[in-house]
TILUM-572914 format. One line per 8 residues: number of its first residue (from 1); their letters; for each residue x, y, z of N, C-alpha, C, O. Coordinates in Angstrom, 3 decimals, decimal comma. Layout:
! residues N
NUM> a> X Y Z X Y Z X Y Z X Y Z | ...
! end
This chain:
! residues 99
1> mgclfalm> 0,836 -1,010 -0,186 0,019 0,020 -0,442 0,689 1,171 -0,056 0,101 2,221 -0,314 | 2,292 1,286 0,764 2,951 2,186 0,778 3,599 2,715 -0,828 3,724 3,886 -1,186 | 3,815 1,950 -1,323 4,163 1,748 -2,899 3,835 2,490 -3,519 4,338 3,412 -4,162 | 2,238 1,819 -3,224 0,848 2,688 -4,257 0,916 4,190 -3,763 0,968 4,942 -4,736 | 0,930 4,749 -2,754 0,793 5,531 -2,885 1,237 6,723 -2,521 0,762 7,845 -2,339 | 3,159 5,747 -2,407 4,479 7,248 -3,432 3,864 7,449 -4,693 3,348 8,501 -5,070 | 3,974 5,997 -5,559 3,335 6,586 -6,826 2,095 7,499 -7,728 1,920 8,032 -8,823 | 1,371 7,236 -6,353 0,460 8,130 -6,796 0,573 9,256 -6,020 -0,259 10,084 -6,392
9> agvfprfa> 0,992 9,502 -5,446 1,533 11,132 -4,699 2,805 12,059 -5,440 3,392 13,113 -5,196 | 2,844 11,053 -6,430 4,476 11,618 -7,248 3,443 12,232 -8,564 3,577 13,409 -8,900 | 2,671 11,557 -9,090 2,160 11,603 -9,949 1,073 12,120 -9,539 0,815 12,574 -10,654 | 0,055 12,512 -8,818 -1,548 12,901 -8,578 -0,727 13,633 -6,780 -0,888 13,003 -5,735 | -0,010 14,835 -6,821 0,404 15,565 -5,313 -1,232 15,168 -4,649 -1,679 14,382 -3,814 | -2,033 16,724 -6,011 -3,069 17,335 -5,183 -3,832 16,305 -4,308 -4,364 16,706 -3,273 | -3,900 15,217 -4,607 -5,583 14,038 -4,863 -4,623 12,952 -3,617 -5,233 12,520 -2,639 | -3,378 12,675 -3,783 -2,344 11,861 -2,680 -2,237 13,355 -1,113 -1,667 13,229 -0,030
17> llilwiar> -2,889 14,382 -1,557 -2,735 15,228 -0,160 -4,085 15,100 0,591 -4,204 15,026 1,814 | -5,095 15,086 -0,334 -6,855 14,814 -0,173 -6,687 13,752 0,316 -6,612 14,044 1,510 | -6,550 12,515 0,231 -6,647 11,382 0,081 -5,996 11,524 1,684 -6,664 11,248 2,680 | -4,523 12,022 1,734 -4,027 11,690 3,311 -4,824 12,499 4,325 -5,133 12,174 5,471 | -5,113 13,707 3,612 -6,274 14,436 4,699 -7,075 13,771 5,224 -7,255 13,426 6,391 | -7,788 13,513 3,903 -9,183 12,426 4,491 -8,833 11,321 5,722 -9,412 10,937 6,739 | -7,637 11,049 5,089 -7,817 9,276 5,623 -6,844 9,590 7,491 -6,667 9,085 8,600 | -6,489 10,883 6,564 -4,928 11,259 7,707 -4,823 12,408 8,408 -3,810 12,936 8,867
25> pkfvdeaf> -6,743 12,996 8,485 -6,001 14,270 9,468 -5,332 14,443 10,589 -4,858 15,576 10,512 | -5,006 13,929 11,650 -4,216 14,185 12,399 -3,335 14,545 11,639 -3,660 15,713 11,428 | -2,084 14,285 10,851 -1,071 14,279 10,308 -1,364 15,622 10,019 -0,655 16,424 10,626 | -2,476 16,242 9,024 -2,886 17,765 8,327 -2,092 18,600 9,853 -1,190 19,361 10,204 | -3,421 17,624 10,419 -3,411 18,630 11,598 -2,151 19,532 12,832 -2,102 20,655 13,334 | -1,111 18,011 12,905 -0,022 18,399 13,426 1,049 19,557 12,353 1,666 20,602 12,560 | 0,861 18,835 11,409 1,594 20,146 10,697 1,062 21,365 10,600 1,909 22,257 10,650 | -0,342 21,816 10,446 -0,528 23,067 10,659 -2,108 23,358 11,155 -3,197 22,797 11,026
33> dgwfwpll> -1,662 24,389 11,704 -3,130 25,501 12,533 -4,235 25,587 12,638 -4,878 25,578 13,688 | -4,743 25,713 11,221 -5,177 25,842 10,481 -5,897 24,669 9,157 -5,244 23,670 8,854 | -7,184 24,937 8,516 -7,506 24,981 7,390 -6,828 25,373 6,114 -6,499 24,705 5,134 | -6,667 27,138 6,511 -6,406 27,650 6,218 -5,382 26,833 4,358 -5,737 26,369 3,275 | -4,059 27,138 5,096 -2,519 27,035 4,983 -2,881 25,804 4,237 -2,489 25,993 3,086 | -3,685 24,117 4,369 -3,134 23,052 3,908 -4,110 23,319 2,185 -3,873 22,852 1,071 | -5,471 24,479 2,781 -5,904 24,180 0,796 -5,335 25,060 0,196 -5,506 25,134 -1,021 | -4,495 25,983 0,863 -3,680 26,595 -0,458 -2,060 26,571 -0,844 -1,333 27,313 -1,505
41> giiflpfa> -1,823 25,073 0,069 -1,686 24,513 -0,839 -1,995 23,108 -1,527 -1,297 22,111 -1,711 | -2,550 23,240 -1,655 -3,115 22,151 -2,600 -3,307 23,002 -3,325 -2,188 23,342 -3,711 | -4,309 23,828 -3,964 -4,505 24,835 -4,493 -3,114 25,127 -5,649 -3,060 25,111 -6,879 | -2,201 25,357 -4,702 -1,211 26,298 -5,499 0,377 25,412 -5,595 0,992 25,227 -6,645 | 0,756 25,012 -4,407 1,834 23,962 -4,400 1,898 22,778 -3,354 2,197 22,685 -2,163 | 1,436 21,832 -4,449 0,717 20,420 -3,973 1,986 19,359 -3,007 1,972 18,610 -2,030 | 3,139 19,961 -4,167 3,912 19,168 -3,819 4,903 19,239 -2,834 5,504 18,315 -2,284 | 5,006 20,511 -2,670 6,139 20,697 -1,162 4,932 20,294 -0,095 5,091 19,271 0,571
49> tlmyvvlh> 3,738 21,079 0,072 2,499 21,199 1,124 2,737 19,649 1,361 3,068 19,313 2,498 | 2,576 18,551 0,258 2,269 17,105 0,705 3,714 16,799 1,205 3,326 16,520 2,339 | 4,705 16,670 1,265 6,962 16,972 1,124 6,581 17,309 3,015 6,756 16,550 3,968 | 6,085 18,570 2,992 5,561 18,641 4,050 4,717 18,677 5,238 5,146 19,027 6,338 | 3,795 18,399 5,066 3,370 17,313 5,828 3,429 15,099 6,429 3,102 14,436 7,414 | 4,066 14,842 5,023 5,264 13,562 5,567 6,320 14,091 6,412 6,380 14,084 7,642 | 7,173 14,568 5,533 8,704 15,103 6,638 7,894 15,718 8,081 8,464 15,549 9,159 | 6,647 16,380 8,044 6,667 16,679 9,723 6,255 15,758 10,095 7,232 15,612 10,830
57> tggglhgf> 5,596 14,794 10,337 4,718 13,803 10,657 6,033 12,716 12,067 5,774 12,031 13,056 | 7,146 13,050 11,491 8,733 12,322 12,042 8,727 13,375 13,427 9,874 13,780 13,614 | 8,330 13,598 13,839 9,206 15,070 14,998 9,413 16,417 13,986 10,499 16,820 13,569 | 8,265 16,923 13,741 9,133 18,051 13,211 10,289 18,579 12,050 11,102 17,700 11,762 | 10,437 19,634 11,485 11,424 19,767 11,062 12,767 20,287 10,640 12,835 21,496 10,415 | 14,170 19,332 10,458 15,156 19,222 10,820 16,073 18,908 10,001 16,390 17,894 9,379 | 16,723 20,723 10,184 18,483 19,959 9,293 17,221 20,347 7,477 16,370 21,140 7,074 | 18,100 18,931 6,972 18,354 18,570 5,652 16,655 18,624 4,737 16,291 18,702 3,564
65> dwgwiifa> 15,817 18,504 6,454 14,776 18,059 5,952 13,652 19,726 5,099 12,643 19,477 4,439 | 14,082 21,067 5,305 14,028 22,108 4,391 14,751 22,215 3,442 14,780 23,332 2,926 | 15,572 21,171 2,864 15,744 20,737 1,473 15,169 20,219 0,564 15,520 20,373 -0,605 | 14,275 19,577 0,894 13,527 18,373 -0,088 12,826 19,503 -0,149 12,786 20,059 -1,246 | 11,926 20,271 1,283 10,354 21,310 1,372 11,072 22,149 -0,209 10,630 22,262 -1,353 | 12,199 22,552 0,384 12,610 23,655 -1,073 12,544 23,208 -2,192 12,066 23,922 -3,073 | 13,186 21,374 -2,613 12,614 20,958 -3,786 12,025 20,667 -4,641 12,048 20,777 -5,867 | 11,017 19,948 -3,333 9,607 19,841 -4,089 8,765 21,465 -4,357 7,896 21,635 -5,212
73> gildivhw> 9,253 22,484 -3,452 8,318 23,636 -4,144 9,081 24,254 -5,284 8,440 25,102 -5,904 | 10,439 23,994 -5,743 11,134 24,738 -7,345 10,593 23,044 -8,407 11,115 22,666 -9,456 | 9,767 22,561 -7,860 9,270 21,005 -8,808 8,036 22,010 -8,887 7,767 22,536 -9,967 | 7,211 22,303 -7,627 6,198 23,494 -8,573 6,364 23,704 -9,540 6,026 23,351 -10,670 | 7,493 24,952 -8,611 6,942 26,000 -9,788 7,975 25,760 -11,059 8,554 26,624 -11,718 | 8,018 24,653 -11,169 8,706 24,444 -12,707 7,032 24,037 -13,374 6,553 24,560 -14,380 | 6,483 23,184 -12,674 5,031 22,183 -13,067 4,639 23,651 -13,597 4,099 23,653 -14,703 | 4,852 25,066 -12,899 3,319 26,192 -13,486 4,063 26,611 -14,163 3,487 27,274 -15,025
81> gagwtqrr> 6,029 26,608 -14,393 6,256 27,670 -15,949 5,901 26,827 -17,046 5,426 27,287 -18,084 | 6,210 25,033 -16,767 5,781 24,135 -17,747 4,046 24,314 -18,586 3,758 23,728 -19,630 | 3,688 24,664 -18,300 1,890 23,931 -17,877 2,148 26,012 -18,997 2,202 26,017 -20,227 | 2,244 27,333 -18,184 2,129 27,855 -18,851 3,112 27,947 -20,656 2,729 28,486 -21,694 | 4,191 27,319 -20,422 4,862 27,603 -21,691 4,205 27,046 -22,386 3,968 27,757 -23,362 | 3,378 25,384 -22,496 3,229 24,754 -23,258 1,159 25,756 -23,361 0,560 25,419 -24,383 | 0,673 26,360 -22,801 -0,238 26,730 -22,430 0,109 28,031 -23,892 -0,739 28,132 -24,779 | 1,069 28,682 -23,925 1,149 29,479 -24,694 1,921 28,908 -25,606 2,914 29,141 -24,918
89> qapgypgt> 2,502 28,209 -26,808 2,742 27,808 -27,859 1,494 26,414 -28,199 1,839 25,662 -29,110 | 0,096 26,085 -27,491 -1,025 25,899 -27,915 -1,425 26,030 -29,113 -2,564 26,364 -28,787 | -1,481 26,065 -31,001 -3,158 26,467 -31,246 -4,212 27,148 -30,424 -4,687 26,961 -29,303 | -4,403 28,013 -31,401 -6,192 28,588 -30,682 -6,518 29,176 -29,330 -7,668 29,320 -28,914 | -5,292 29,544 -28,599 -5,520 30,169 -26,914 -4,672 31,342 -27,465 -3,639 31,528 -28,107 | -5,869 32,169 -26,747 -5,362 33,892 -27,357 -3,242 33,999 -26,720 -2,702 33,515 -25,724 | -2,710 34,773 -27,779 -1,737 34,843 -27,642 -0,383 33,879 -27,209 0,467 33,791 -26,324 | -0,965 32,986 -28,944 0,041 32,259 -29,041 0,963 32,734 -29,900 0,673 33,321 -30,943
97> vqi> 1,839 32,559 -29,600 3,255 32,615 -30,605 2,897 31,943 -32,253 2,915 30,756 -32,579 | 2,671 32,805 -32,867 3,280 31,857 -34,525 4,018 31,832 -34,852 4,460 32,975 -34,733 | 5,062 30,941 -35,548 6,118 30,999 -35,434 6,332 30,288 -37,116 7,461 30,106 -37,570
! end
């Protein structure tokens, strides 16, 4: 079951975080004070939020754990940038660059 969750988290981080929040709400409650920040994390930085919740369950974040959070945040930003460039190059969308 753990390998299936890891595969799902890598491919669908929003869905994995939502399932983790529903199945184990205590993990998310321990990592965040309320519901607002995890909801923003699901919308804007899902992989970084998922990594934060998973790493926080081991007793908080220490040392190199922050490196994993930064790496996940960079992956989220790259994902946003790749989506923006693909949308910009697709025919039929406004603002499409015609070559």
